N, C-alpha and C positions, 0 to 999 in steps of 0.2 A: 427456495433453496439455495444457498451459496455454494460453491466449490472451491477448493484448491487448486491454483493455477500455478505453473512454473513460468518464469520467465527470465530468461538468460541476461544477456551481455550487461557489464558495468554501465551506469549511466544511461540506461535504456529509459524511455518515457513509455508509459503505457496510460492510455486514455481511460479515465473512470468516469462514468457516467454519475449526474447527480440525480437524487430522487429518494422515492419512500424507503427503498431498502438499506439506506446508509445506516449505518450505527452512529448514535449519537449520546454523548456523555449528558449529564444534568446540565451541563451550561450550554448545551446546544452546538458543540463543535463536533464535526462528523469525523470519524477515524476508520482506519482499516486494520488488519493484523498481517504481519509478514513473519514466516517462517525462515530464519538462516539455518541453512543446513549445516555449515561448518560450526558455527555456534552450538547448535542444538537448542536454539532459544526462539520464542517468538517475541515479535516486538509490536507494542501499540502504537500507530503512527497517525499523528492528529495531520489534519489538513493544514495547510499553510493559512496564515492570517489573511491573505489577499484572496485565498480561496481558488487558487489555480492547479495546486498539485500536494503532493504527498511525497516527503522523501524520508526514506528509510536508510540507516547505515546499519551494518553488522557490527555487533560488539566485540568480536573476536579479531575478524581479518580488516574491517573498515571497508568492504564492498558497499556502494552507495547505489540505491535505486529509487528512480523518480518516477512517480506516478502522476502523469497530469490529469487533470478534470476537464471533461468536454462532452461534447454531444457525439454520439456514435461510439462511444467508448463501452466498456464492460461493465456489468453490474456485479461482479466478484468483490467480495469483501474480504477473502483470505487468499494469500498469496504464497508461495514456496519459492524461495531463492537460493540457486547453487552458488556456493562460495567457492 
């Protein structure tokens, strides 16, 4: 079971674990979902081509959040960002 998580400041990095719980598109590219509070909208964020991070940008205020991929990270797939 996944959970929503808040993770504060601008340009923070959050380690996300690789594994079976990752959502994958038909092409096999993993993604996470981010809720931006100020925009009141979800954003589906795909992993970077090099496989090291996810970068989400709020469509309203432009706040950016980077989620690093690595060992010892979190298995959450849904995140809430306070803009």
